[in-house]
C-alpha positions as CSV (number, residue, x, y, z in Angstrom):
1,M,-52.7,-6.3,-84.0
2,A,-53.0,-2.5,-84.3
3,P,-52.5,-1.1,-80.8
4,V,-56.0,0.3,-78.6
5,R,-55.6,3.8,-78.2
6,L,-57.6,6.1,-76.0
7,G,-60.0,9.3,-76.5
8,W,-60.1,11.9,-73.8
9,A,-63.1,11.2,-72.4
10,S,-62.1,7.6,-71.7
11,L,-58.7,8.3,-70.2
12,L,-60.7,11.4,-68.0
13,N,-62.8,8.7,-66.8
14,M,-60.3,6.2,-65.4
15,K,-59.4,5.3,-62.2
16,N,-56.0,7.1,-60.4
17,T,-55.4,3.6,-58.8
18,A,-56.1,0.3,-59.5
19,L,-56.3,-0.1,-55.2
20,S,-59.7,-1.4,-53.6
21,E,-61.4,0.2,-51.7
22,L,-60.0,-1.2,-48.9
23,G,-56.3,-0.5,-49.6
24,Q,-57.0,3.3,-50.7
25,R,-58.9,3.0,-47.8
26,T,-56.3,2.1,-44.8
27,A,-53.7,4.7,-43.6
28,E,-50.2,4.3,-41.7
29,P,-51.0,2.8,-38.3
30,P,-49.2,5.0,-35.6
31,I,-47.0,2.2,-34.4
32,A,-45.3,2.2,-38.1
33,W,-44.9,6.4,-36.9
34,L,-43.8,6.0,-34.1
35,M,-40.9,2.7,-35.0
36,K,-39.8,5.2,-37.9
37,A,-38.8,7.9,-35.1
38,V,-36.7,4.7,-33.2
39,L,-35.0,4.7,-36.6
40,D,-34.7,8.7,-37.1
41,H,-33.0,9.3,-33.4
42,P,-30.9,6.0,-33.2
43,R,-29.6,7.5,-29.9
44,L,-33.6,8.1,-28.6
45,I,-34.5,7.1,-25.0
46,S,-38.2,5.0,-26.0
47,L,-41.0,4.8,-23.6
48,A,-43.1,4.0,-26.2
49,A,-42.7,0.8,-27.4
50,G,-44.6,-2.4,-25.9
51,F,-41.3,-4.9,-26.8
52,T,-40.8,-7.0,-23.5
53,D,-37.9,-7.2,-20.8
54,P,-35.4,-8.1,-23.2
55,Q,-33.3,-9.9,-20.3
56,T,-36.0,-12.1,-19.5
57,L,-36.3,-13.8,-23.2
58,P,-35.8,-17.3,-22.5
59,V,-33.6,-18.4,-24.3
60,R,-31.7,-20.9,-22.4
61,E,-35.6,-22.7,-22.4
62,T,-36.7,-22.0,-25.3
63,R,-33.3,-24.0,-26.5
64,R,-34.2,-27.0,-24.9
65,L,-37.1,-27.3,-25.9
66,L,-36.0,-27.4,-29.1
67,A,-34.0,-29.9,-29.1
68,E,-36.4,-31.9,-27.0
69,I,-38.8,-31.7,-30.1
70,L,-36.5,-32.1,-32.6
71,G,-34.4,-35.0,-30.9
72,A,-37.3,-37.3,-31.5
73,R,-37.1,-38.3,-35.3
74,A,-41.1,-38.8,-35.9
75,G,-41.9,-35.6,-33.3
76,G,-39.1,-33.2,-35.1
77,R,-40.3,-34.0,-38.8
78,A,-44.0,-33.7,-37.6
79,A,-43.4,-30.2,-35.8
80,L,-41.1,-29.1,-39.3
81,Q,-44.3,-30.2,-41.5
82,Y,-48.1,-28.1,-41.8
83,G,-50.0,-28.5,-39.1
84,S,-54.2,-27.5,-39.5
85,T,-55.8,-24.3,-39.7
86,A,-57.4,-25.4,-36.3
87,G,-54.5,-24.9,-34.9
88,D,-52.7,-28.0,-33.0
89,E,-54.8,-30.7,-31.4
90,E,-52.5,-30.6,-28.2
91,L,-51.9,-26.9,-27.7
92,R,-56.0,-26.3,-28.2
93,Q,-56.7,-28.5,-25.7
94,L,-54.2,-27.4,-23.5
95,T,-55.5,-23.7,-24.0
96,A,-58.6,-24.6,-23.4
97,R,-57.6,-26.2,-20.1
98,R,-56.1,-23.2,-18.5
99,L,-58.5,-20.3,-19.4
100,R,-61.0,-23.2,-16.9
101,Q,-58.4,-22.9,-14.5
102,A,-58.3,-19.1,-14.7
103,D,-62.2,-19.4,-13.8
104,E,-62.6,-22.0,-12.0
105,S,-63.3,-19.2,-8.8
106,A,-65.8,-18.1,-10.7
107,G,-67.9,-20.7,-10.9
108,A,-67.6,-21.4,-14.3
109,N,-69.3,-23.5,-16.8
110,T,-67.1,-25.7,-17.8
111,D,-68.7,-27.0,-21.0
112,I,-67.9,-22.8,-22.4
113,Y,-64.4,-23.6,-22.6
114,D,-63.9,-26.5,-25.5
115,A,-61.1,-26.9,-27.3
116,E,-63.1,-27.4,-30.8
117,R,-64.0,-23.8,-30.1
118,M,-60.7,-22.8,-29.6
119,L,-58.0,-21.0,-33.1
120,L,-54.6,-20.3,-32.9
121,T,-53.4,-17.8,-34.9
122,H,-50.2,-15.6,-35.3
123,G,-50.5,-13.8,-32.2
124,S,-53.6,-12.5,-31.3
125,Q,-53.3,-9.6,-33.4
126,Q,-54.5,-11.7,-36.5
127,F,-57.0,-13.1,-34.1
128,L,-58.6,-10.0,-34.0
129,Y,-58.2,-9.0,-37.2
130,L,-59.7,-12.3,-38.5
131,L,-62.6,-11.6,-35.4
132,T,-62.7,-8.1,-37.5
133,E,-63.4,-9.4,-41.3
134,A,-65.8,-11.8,-40.4
135,L,-68.3,-9.8,-38.1
136,C,-68.1,-6.3,-40.0
137,D,-69.0,-4.7,-42.8
138,P,-67.5,-1.1,-43.6
139,G,-70.2,1.4,-42.2
140,D,-70.4,-0.9,-38.7
141,I,-70.9,-0.2,-35.2
142,V,-68.1,-1.4,-33.0
143,L,-68.4,0.0,-29.2
144,V,-64.6,1.3,-27.7
145,E,-62.6,1.5,-24.0
146,D,-62.1,5.5,-24.5
147,P,-59.4,4.7,-24.6
148,T,-58.2,2.0,-26.7
149,Y,-55.7,-0.5,-27.8
150,F,-55.0,2.1,-30.6
151,V,-53.4,-1.1,-33.1
152,Y,-57.1,-2.3,-32.5
153,L,-58.1,1.6,-33.6
154,G,-56.2,1.1,-36.9
155,I,-57.7,-2.3,-37.4
156,A,-61.2,-0.7,-37.5
157,Q,-60.4,2.2,-39.9
158,S,-58.4,-0.2,-42.3
159,H,-62.4,-2.4,-42.9
160,G,-64.7,1.8,-42.1
161,L,-65.6,1.2,-38.9
162,R,-67.3,3.3,-36.8
163,C,-66.2,3.8,-33.3
164,R,-67.5,4.9,-30.6
165,G,-66.1,5.2,-26.7
166,I,-67.4,3.8,-23.9
167,R,-65.6,6.1,-20.6
168,L,-63.1,3.9,-18.0
169,T,-63.6,3.8,-14.5
170,P,-60.6,3.2,-12.3
171,D,-62.9,-0.4,-11.6
172,G,-63.0,-0.6,-15.8
173,L,-66.1,0.2,-18.4
174,E,-68.4,3.2,-17.2
175,V,-71.7,0.9,-17.7
176,G,-73.7,3.6,-17.0
177,H,-72.3,5.4,-19.8
178,L,-72.3,1.8,-22.0
179,E,-76.4,2.4,-21.7
180,Q,-76.7,6.2,-22.0
181,V,-75.3,4.9,-26.1
182,L,-76.5,2.0,-26.5
183,E,-80.4,4.1,-26.5
184,T,-78.8,6.9,-28.3
185,L,-78.2,4.3,-31.2
186,R,-81.3,2.6,-30.3
187,R,-83.3,5.8,-30.4
188,S,-81.0,7.1,-34.1
189,G,-82.2,3.5,-35.5
190,E,-78.9,2.7,-36.2
191,L,-78.8,-0.3,-33.4
192,R,-78.9,-2.1,-36.3
193,R,-75.3,-1.5,-37.4
194,L,-73.5,-2.1,-33.9
195,K,-71.5,-5.9,-33.9
196,M,-69.5,-5.5,-31.1
197,L,-68.7,-3.9,-27.9
198,Y,-64.2,-4.3,-27.8
199,L,-63.0,-4.7,-24.2
200,V,-59.4,-5.0,-23.3
201,S,-60.5,-6.5,-19.9
202,Y,-57.1,-6.9,-17.7
203,F,-54.3,-4.5,-17.4
204,Q,-55.4,-2.9,-20.2
205,N,-53.1,-0.6,-23.1
206,P,-52.6,2.3,-22.9
207,T,-54.3,2.6,-18.7
208,G,-53.6,-0.6,-16.8
209,I,-57.0,-0.5,-15.6
210,T,-58.6,-4.1,-15.1
211,T,-62.6,-4.3,-15.5
212,S,-64.0,-6.3,-12.6
213,L,-65.9,-9.8,-13.7
214,A,-69.1,-7.8,-11.8
215,R,-69.0,-4.5,-15.0
216,K,-68.6,-7.2,-17.1
217,R,-71.5,-9.2,-16.3
218,A,-73.3,-6.2,-16.3
219,A,-71.5,-4.7,-19.9
220,L,-73.2,-8.3,-21.0
221,E,-76.8,-8.0,-19.9
222,L,-77.0,-4.6,-21.6
223,L,-75.5,-6.1,-24.6
224,R,-78.8,-8.9,-24.3
225,H,-80.8,-5.9,-23.6
226,Y,-80.9,-5.1,-26.3
227,E,-79.5,-7.3,-28.8
228,R,-83.6,-7.2,-29.6
229,H,-83.4,-3.9,-31.0
230,A,-80.5,-4.5,-32.9
231,G,-82.0,-7.9,-34.6
232,H,-79.0,-9.7,-34.4
233,P,-76.8,-11.0,-31.8
234,I,-74.1,-8.4,-30.3
235,Y,-70.7,-10.0,-29.1
236,L,-68.5,-8.9,-25.8
237,L,-65.0,-9.3,-27.6
238,E,-62.4,-9.6,-24.7
239,D,-58.9,-9.3,-25.3
240,A,-56.4,-10.7,-22.2
241,A,-53.3,-10.2,-23.7
242,Y,-51.7,-8.6,-20.4
243,R,-54.1,-10.9,-17.8
244,D,-50.8,-13.4,-17.6
245,L,-48.2,-10.5,-16.7
246,R,-50.2,-9.6,-13.2
247,F,-47.7,-9.2,-10.3
248,A,-50.1,-7.9,-7.6
249,G,-53.4,-7.3,-6.7
250,E,-56.6,-10.5,-6.9
251,A,-57.2,-12.5,-9.6
252,V,-60.3,-11.4,-12.3
253,P,-62.4,-14.1,-13.6
254,S,-62.7,-13.7,-17.6
255,A,-66.0,-12.3,-19.4
256,L,-66.0,-17.0,-20.2
257,A,-66.7,-16.8,-16.4
258,T,-70.8,-15.3,-17.0
259,G,-72.8,-18.2,-16.8
260,R,-75.6,-18.2,-19.7
261,L,-73.9,-14.6,-21.0
262,A,-71.4,-16.0,-22.0
263,R,-72.5,-17.0,-25.5
264,R,-72.1,-13.8,-26.5
265,V,-68.2,-13.8,-25.7
266,I,-65.3,-13.8,-28.1
267,Y,-61.9,-14.7,-25.0
268,A,-58.4,-13.2,-27.4
269,G,-55.9,-14.1,-25.8
270,T,-52.1,-14.7,-26.4
271,Y,-48.8,-16.4,-26.0
272,S,-46.6,-13.4,-27.4
273,K,-45.6,-11.3,-23.6
274,P,-46.0,-13.4,-21.2
275,F,-43.3,-16.5,-23.3
276,A,-42.2,-14.5,-25.3
277,T,-42.6,-11.2,-28.4
278,G,-40.9,-13.7,-31.2
279,V,-43.0,-16.6,-30.5
280,R,-46.1,-15.1,-32.9
281,V,-48.9,-17.5,-31.1
282,G,-52.2,-16.3,-30.2
283,Y,-55.7,-17.8,-29.7
284,G,-59.0,-16.9,-29.6
285,L,-62.3,-19.0,-28.2
286,L,-64.9,-18.5,-30.2
287,P,-69.3,-18.7,-29.9
288,P,-70.2,-21.9,-32.0
289,E,-71.8,-19.8,-34.8
290,L,-68.7,-17.8,-35.8
291,F,-65.7,-20.4,-35.0
292,T,-66.2,-21.7,-38.8
293,P,-66.7,-18.9,-40.3
294,A,-63.4,-17.5,-38.9
295,A,-61.5,-20.9,-39.4
296,R,-62.5,-20.4,-42.9
297,L,-61.3,-16.7,-43.4
298,K,-57.5,-17.6,-41.8
299,G,-58.0,-20.4,-44.7
300,N,-57.3,-18.1,-47.0
301,H,-54.9,-16.0,-44.6
302,D,-52.3,-18.5,-44.5
303,F,-54.1,-22.2,-43.9
304,G,-52.1,-22.8,-40.1
305,T,-50.2,-20.5,-37.8
306,S,-45.6,-21.7,-37.9
307,H,-46.9,-25.2,-36.5
308,L,-43.0,-25.8,-35.2
309,L,-44.2,-22.4,-32.4
310,Q,-47.6,-24.3,-32.0
311,K,-45.0,-27.8,-31.1
312,L,-42.5,-25.3,-29.0
313,L,-45.4,-24.2,-26.7
314,A,-47.3,-27.0,-25.9
315,R,-44.1,-28.7,-24.3
316,A,-43.4,-25.2,-22.7
317,L,-47.0,-25.3,-21.2
318,D,-46.5,-29.7,-20.6
319,S,-43.5,-29.1,-19.3
320,G,-43.9,-26.4,-17.0
321,A,-41.4,-24.2,-18.4
322,Y,-44.5,-21.6,-19.2
323,A,-45.5,-21.4,-15.6
324,A,-41.9,-21.2,-14.5
325,H,-40.7,-18.5,-17.3
326,Q,-44.1,-16.2,-16.8
327,Q,-43.3,-16.2,-12.2
328,V,-39.9,-14.9,-13.7
329,L,-41.5,-12.1,-15.6
330,Q,-43.9,-11.3,-13.4
331,A,-41.1,-10.0,-10.7
332,R,-39.0,-8.6,-13.0
333,Y,-42.1,-5.9,-14.2
334,A,-43.2,-5.5,-10.9
335,A,-39.8,-4.0,-10.0
336,K,-39.7,-2.5,-13.4
337,A,-42.8,-1.1,-12.8
338,G,-41.8,0.1,-9.2
339,F,-38.7,1.5,-10.5
340,L,-40.8,3.7,-13.3
341,A,-43.4,5.0,-10.7
342,A,-40.7,6.3,-8.4
343,A,-38.7,8.1,-10.9
344,L,-42.5,9.9,-12.1
345,R,-42.8,11.1,-8.6
346,R,-39.5,12.3,-8.6
347,H,-39.1,14.0,-11.9
348,F,-42.7,14.5,-13.3
349,P,-44.2,18.1,-11.3
350,P,-47.3,17.8,-9.2
351,G,-49.9,18.4,-12.0
352,V,-49.2,15.4,-13.4
353,E,-51.5,12.8,-13.2
354,W,-51.2,8.6,-12.8
355,Q,-51.8,5.4,-11.3
356,K,-48.9,2.7,-10.5
357,P,-50.3,-1.0,-12.0
358,G,-50.0,-4.3,-11.5
359,G,-49.8,-5.5,-14.3
360,G,-49.2,-5.3,-17.8
361,L,-47.1,-3.3,-19.8
362,Y,-47.5,0.8,-19.3
363,I,-48.2,3.3,-17.0
364,W,-50.8,6.2,-18.1
365,A,-49.9,9.7,-17.8
366,R,-52.2,13.6,-17.6
367,L,-51.4,16.3,-17.9
368,P,-53.5,19.6,-17.0
369,R,-55.8,19.9,-19.8
370,C,-54.6,23.0,-21.4
371,R,-51.4,21.3,-21.9
372,R,-51.3,19.4,-25.2
373,T,-49.7,16.3,-25.3
374,G,-49.9,14.9,-29.2
375,P,-47.5,14.4,-32.3
376,R,-47.0,18.3,-33.3
377,S,-47.4,20.0,-29.3
378,K,-44.9,21.6,-27.8
379,V,-44.3,18.8,-25.4
380,F,-43.8,16.2,-27.7
381,R,-41.3,18.1,-30.3
382,Q,-39.4,19.0,-27.3
383,A,-39.4,15.5,-25.5
384,L,-37.7,14.0,-29.3
385,A,-35.2,16.6,-29.2
386,R,-34.1,15.9,-25.8
387,E,-34.2,11.8,-27.7
388,V,-37.1,10.4,-25.8
389,L,-40.1,8.6,-27.1
390,Y,-43.8,8.1,-25.6
391,V,-46.8,7.3,-27.3
392,P,-49.1,10.4,-27.8
393,G,-52.6,9.9,-25.9
394,I,-54.2,10.9,-28.9
395,F,-53.0,8.3,-30.8
396,C,-55.5,6.0,-28.5
397,Y,-59.0,7.6,-28.7
398,A,-61.5,6.7,-31.4
399,E,-62.7,9.0,-34.0
400,D,-66.1,9.5,-31.8
401,P,-68.2,12.2,-32.8
402,A,-69.8,12.5,-29.8
403,R,-66.4,14.3,-28.2
404,P,-63.6,15.6,-29.5
405,R,-60.5,13.5,-29.1
406,P,-58.6,14.0,-25.5
407,D,-55.0,15.3,-26.5
408,H,-53.6,15.8,-22.7
409,E,-51.9,12.2,-22.2
410,M,-49.5,10.3,-22.4
411,R,-48.7,6.5,-22.3
412,L,-44.8,5.1,-20.8
413,S,-43.7,1.6,-20.9
414,F,-41.4,0.3,-18.3
415,G,-41.7,-3.8,-20.3
416,H,-38.4,-3.0,-22.8
417,A,-36.1,-0.2,-21.9
418,S,-33.3,-0.4,-19.3
419,Q,-33.9,1.1,-15.7
420,A,-30.7,3.0,-16.6
421,A,-32.6,4.5,-20.1
422,M,-35.5,4.9,-17.7
423,R,-34.4,6.6,-15.2
424,E,-32.7,9.3,-17.4
425,G,-35.7,9.0,-19.8
426,I,-37.9,10.4,-17.1
427,K,-35.6,12.8,-15.8
428,R,-35.7,14.4,-19.6
429,L,-39.4,14.1,-20.3
430,G,-39.8,15.6,-16.4
431,A,-37.9,18.5,-17.8
432,V,-39.7,19.6,-20.6
433,L,-42.9,19.0,-18.6
434,A,-41.7,21.5,-15.8
435,R,-40.9,24.0,-18.0
436,L,-44.5,24.0,-20.0
437,C,-46.9,23.3,-17.4
């Protein structure tokens, strides 16, 4: 057969890529860029990474629990076999029970915490991706905190979503601003494209702020009110990744404890940060109408999270090892947060504002607005020259046409770095700020 020859017109009309629109649209996540900076500077002191404290990783406990699981012939074989797409039944039950117990003080409706609505995933990140995939089409709108978890912004960007920022107060989401944004969307006719409000509700990444139950309830009331204009449900996606890392202050119930309003709540959690980040198991509690679509999408992704890791976590929860490890983590992070706060007081110039957190892994620092902290700024370049790395605050803001992205903040992590590294890193960074601010 003679070879097919294409004319110039056909060649000019050919696409220069075979990638899908999703593949072409997806930008490099900032986390990849930050990790590359660490690799390019081996002696770098990283105050950027959200890694957990390496000294607290439960090696001994994990070894013992795995030995117990694999020591029983039938149980060991079952743990090494495939599991179900929705996840291990025992772990789903234990997780639902933990959520119910955590919200008992608010008199929550126990029917909400149904293990049949629980989906176990490969980290909470997979759950956030699956949920976005199930709910959103390109051009849809998601409301996010201003600032918010920058890795979720990457998911939104990849899916072609439009994000609108809702301001934060020391008590969490600014409900008045949420109402303003919802009303603006109603008047512009865009409310029909709004699918959800994404809320990092406990010791928020990046600011460390926790949203009160009263503000969660008020936000849900507003979303419910505007549903009639949207013509479809509007959900609150509560990302509670740092809930188990509280080391100060009172416990705050989740949005699941809002009674009738809880039917619009999607709750995302994780066992990675409170136990071990190498154990990539997360979970989500979904309204019934969303569970099946999300589970079907997960079936296409991987048809089930690692069964052995799920069995490990079920054993850790049931034996009390998980609760004991939580106490170790909480004490360790309380000490490290205090140490980082003391270093900031000593080395940062007076114009920089920050608050000591009551949990999580981060301190959010604000410079005077005239001083930029982004990846092309003098502050960032000189910090990198002094071999210290932070997360530029601009990464944590959505591309919202209602305002320019702020570029005068930084996220500092006390999770992974040692006390000696934190002391030296803050000293170097403080010297940069003292000269430039």
